[in-house]
C-alpha atoms as one frame of an Amber mdcrd trajectory, in Angstrom:
protein
  -7.236 -78.009 193.197  -8.124 -74.120 192.781  -7.022 -73.362 196.546  -3.864
 -75.646 196.320  -3.060 -73.379 193.144  -3.695 -70.183 195.305  -1.550 -71.069
 198.303   1.290 -71.996 196.062   1.121 -68.677 193.987   0.455 -66.172 196.681
   3.981 -66.564 198.544   5.457 -65.994 195.035   3.414 -62.796 194.385   4.489
 -61.589 197.918   8.113 -62.448 197.316   7.888 -60.451 193.938   6.468 -57.371
 195.602   8.976 -57.604 198.343  12.006 -58.077 195.834  11.059 -54.857 193.974
   9.477 -52.619 196.570  12.284 -52.691 198.962  14.994 -51.298 196.594  12.291
 -49.063 195.090  11.729 -47.527 198.706  15.517 -47.207 199.390  15.857 -45.101
 196.337  12.819 -43.027 197.219  14.445 -42.511 200.592  17.678 -41.418 198.925
  15.448 -39.416 196.483  13.700 -37.472 199.424  17.035 -36.648 200.997  18.485
 -35.073 197.957  18.627 -31.200 198.308  18.180 -30.131 194.542  15.231 -30.833
 192.466  16.902 -31.777 189.237  18.866 -34.528 191.196  15.492 -35.876 192.503
  13.971 -36.033 189.137  16.754 -38.175 188.128  15.745 -40.687 190.459  12.344
 -41.224 189.031  13.498 -43.588 185.973  15.109 -45.773 188.563  11.633 -45.784
 190.607   9.746 -46.217 187.383  12.037 -49.401 186.322  11.575 -51.159 189.609
   7.773 -50.718 189.375   7.706 -51.970 185.667   9.931 -54.814 186.820   7.129
 -55.750 189.149   4.395 -55.743 186.860   6.317 -57.496 184.445   6.951 -60.434
 186.625   3.387 -60.552 187.823   2.176 -60.680 184.234   4.778 -63.318 183.598
   3.435 -65.394 186.640  -0.210 -64.946 185.194   1.033 -66.439 181.789   3.047
 -69.505 183.537   0.654 -70.334 186.251  -2.838 -69.668 184.874  -4.958 -70.486
 181.822  -5.898 -66.893 181.515  -5.200 -65.634 177.994  -5.410 -61.771 177.458
  -6.336 -60.778 173.883  -5.903 -57.099 173.542  -6.932 -55.375 169.980  -4.965
 -51.921 169.993  -6.275 -49.686 166.929  -2.914 -47.554 166.700   0.699 -47.660
 167.701   1.351 -46.771 171.309   4.314 -44.569 172.336   6.677 -44.859 175.595
   7.125 -41.095 175.185   3.735 -39.890 174.656   0.956 -38.320 177.424  -2.214
 -40.553 177.774  -5.330 -39.997 179.375  -6.605 -43.710 179.999 -10.292 -44.199
 180.707 -11.691 -47.817 181.280 -14.873 -49.566 182.446 -14.398 -50.788 185.895
 -15.624 -54.446 187.031 -13.194 -56.086 189.366  -9.812 -55.380 191.070  -8.338
 -57.718 188.110  -8.942 -54.637 185.615  -5.841 -53.031 187.079  -3.717 -56.187
 186.309  -5.170 -56.364 182.919  -4.194 -52.865 182.338  -0.968 -53.033 183.717
  -0.122 -56.117 181.541  -1.673 -54.726 178.131   0.264 -51.298 178.703   3.389
 -52.188 180.658   6.644 -50.588 178.940   4.305 -49.657 175.906   3.186 -46.320
 177.406   4.339 -44.314 180.154   3.938 -45.772 183.383   0.013 -45.765 184.582
  -0.898 -43.423 187.358  -4.073 -43.869 189.248  -5.977 -41.521 191.465  -6.219
 -43.562 194.727  -8.281 -43.281 197.700  -6.658 -41.608 200.722  -7.158 -45.028
 202.906  -4.925 -46.947 200.353  -1.949 -45.310 201.660  -1.965 -47.578 204.543
  -1.996 -50.989 202.253   1.223 -52.797 203.682   4.532 -52.070 201.679   2.196
 -50.995 198.453   0.860 -47.969 200.030   4.344 -46.640 200.613   5.317 -47.738
 196.836   2.333 -45.630 195.298   3.324 -42.585 197.382   7.148 -43.131 196.241
   5.646 -43.352 192.387   3.695 -40.100 193.063   0.324 -41.515 192.799  -2.246
 -38.858 193.933  -4.297 -39.855 197.158  -7.751 -38.282 197.222 -10.379 -38.184
 199.764 -13.230 -39.204 197.183 -15.919 -37.361 199.150 -19.464 -37.751 198.394
 -21.640 -34.914 197.180 -23.382 -34.619 200.726 -20.168 -34.481 202.477 -19.060
 -31.651 200.023 -22.277 -29.963 200.628 -21.710 -29.685 204.337 -18.058 -28.895
 203.890 -17.274 -27.416 200.558 -13.900 -27.216 201.320 -13.391 -31.031 201.072
 -13.871 -30.605 197.094 -11.471 -27.900 197.094  -8.936 -30.199 198.832  -9.283
 -32.939 196.227  -9.083 -30.165 193.403  -5.896 -28.928 195.016  -4.425 -32.790
 195.029  -5.225 -32.916 191.266  -3.669 -29.888 190.462  -0.359 -30.708 192.482
  -0.367 -34.182 190.898  -0.875 -32.783 187.264   2.027 -30.010 187.959   4.595
 -33.070 188.266   2.908 -34.894 185.488   3.395 -31.926 183.265   7.188 -32.468
 183.599   7.314 -36.221 182.227   5.587 -38.476 179.859   2.710 -39.778 181.750
  -0.527 -42.075 181.481  -3.247 -40.842 184.042  -5.718 -43.546 184.621  -9.394
 -42.902 185.591 -12.024 -45.516 186.155 -14.972 -42.942 185.165 -17.885 -45.041
 186.672 -16.320 -44.345 190.130 -16.949 -47.730 191.587 -16.943 -51.469 190.239
 -19.962 -52.696 188.261 -22.551 -54.675 189.890 -25.985 -55.547 188.729 -27.247
 -53.946 191.826 -25.649 -50.607 191.017 -26.765 -50.552 187.677 -30.299 -50.947
 188.691 -29.986 -48.649 191.513 -28.522 -45.800 189.182 -31.107 -46.602 186.432
 -28.271 -46.561 183.838 -29.112 -46.001 180.404 -26.138 -48.295 179.345 -26.455
 -52.159 179.233 -23.019 -52.992 180.161 -21.970 -49.661 182.233 -22.782 -47.388
 185.068 -22.936 -43.629 184.483 -19.920 -41.834 183.981 -18.474 -39.460 186.595
 -17.018 -36.476 184.631 -15.636 -34.297 187.270 -12.555 -36.127 188.161 -11.636
 -36.327 184.394 -12.426 -32.682 183.833 -10.195 -31.622 186.377  -7.200 -33.462
 185.096  -7.623 -32.385 181.754  -8.266 -28.603 183.188  -5.047 -29.288 185.327
  -2.832 -30.621 182.554  -3.747 -27.952 179.980  -2.521 -28.629 176.355  -0.137
 -31.102 177.635  -2.844 -33.899 177.539  -4.420 -34.603 174.207  -4.875 -38.198
 173.348  -7.108 -40.415 175.114  -6.893 -44.151 175.366 -10.297 -45.721 175.624
 -10.242 -49.130 176.959 -13.199 -51.668 177.124 -12.628 -54.778 178.888 -14.641
 -57.869 178.929 -14.743 -61.188 180.898 -16.770 -63.679 178.836 -17.088 -65.961
 181.669 -18.210 -63.246 184.042 -16.868 -60.689 186.583 -14.209 -62.320 188.411
 -12.159 -61.636 191.709  -8.423 -61.674 192.264  -8.830 -65.272 193.696 -10.394
 -66.349 190.430  -7.459 -64.864 188.477  -4.958 -66.741 190.736  -6.977 -69.843
 191.044  -7.080 -70.076 187.167 -10.726 -69.785 186.962 -10.516 -66.880 184.197
 -10.357 -68.628 180.752 -10.345 -65.513 178.635  -9.970 -61.466 179.017 -10.700
 -59.428 175.929  -9.497 -55.762 175.725 -10.272 -53.457 173.114  -8.187 -50.269
 173.082  -9.058 -47.124 170.968  -6.979 -43.971 170.467  -9.006 -40.522 170.446
  -8.098 -37.030 170.043  -9.413 -35.005 173.125 -11.446 -32.301 171.452 -10.558
 -28.508 171.625 -13.980 -27.845 173.062 -13.333 -29.504 176.274  -9.814 -28.284
 176.723  -9.151 -25.381 179.083 -12.621 -24.941 180.523 -13.865 -24.505 184.506
 -15.769 -27.395 185.237 -16.830 -26.424 188.344 -17.641 -22.606 187.956 -18.840
 -22.653 184.100 -22.385 -24.245 183.757 -22.361 -24.185 179.957 -18.810 -25.846
 179.954 -19.822 -28.511 182.271 -22.910 -29.140 180.326 -20.515 -29.568 177.096
 -18.090 -31.875 178.848 -20.608 -34.301 180.152 -22.230 -34.329 176.760 -18.733
 -35.222 175.429 -18.387 -38.073 178.157 -21.657 -39.429 177.439 -20.962 -39.893
 173.981 -17.722 -41.849 174.820 -19.858 -43.930 177.020 -22.763 -44.715 174.437
 -19.983 -45.755 172.211 -18.097 -48.002 174.949 -21.418 -49.360 175.562 -21.754
 -50.443 171.876 -18.292 -51.617 171.859 -18.744 -53.932 174.980 -22.055 -55.083
 173.248 -20.072 -56.186 170.017 -17.473 -57.820 172.132 -19.885 -59.945 174.087
 -21.269 -61.094 170.526 -17.837 -61.933 169.517 -17.223 -63.956 172.362 -20.619
 -65.683 172.188 -19.934 -66.600 168.625 -16.266 -68.160 169.529
């Protein structure tokens, strides 16, 4: 029955994607041909409207065709015209759908830093490009050590993206662990956290540096799947009974604003200490969420 459900729902997801992607790409092409920057910026709300409509229909299909229920606890009101840095733990590609469902039309449209290879995903890659999602190389330390210009290339990508983001209300999303959590990765890292991999601070630091005083509010998101880490197919097949989400708003402290993470060792140490404290709190939050889920 699960595979029958998947076979029935996948064409609906594809149809929804094409229904919103084709007009979005048409507007993006029209925008690219406009000679005046002010006119091009006027196209952005139309592009965002198509993207938010696509997310809204996807979320409605999750509600209608699966038994999955997403319970979100948010400690303060959210604003459509705010500027947010959104940090979350990362366990599955389902995380992205959960974040979109929780935040769609409640905060500015979520933008992710994507691996450059994702540009070639059919249809969606072009849509992400049209929506100003930054594409990055995501080079390893070994690659950067051999070719330092690769690290500079990603930093330049962040700066160009944030220069655009400073002109509009924006939500910048980052999975700080850098990869999806697995027990094998957790053990290989020797992670000091029970439910998390070690945080990678550099990407977050570069965003805060590039945004300057324009980014002062952090949304700290903790995602829990009480029945275990799922796949996208598990979601479509209706095998995820419950998803729990906790969102805490925090003010980004002055001590981590305006520093130079790459060249200032004292600032880098201070920033990493702040991130480690956030991650300790998040690990404790996830432990509480596990306990609450077990008690129900």
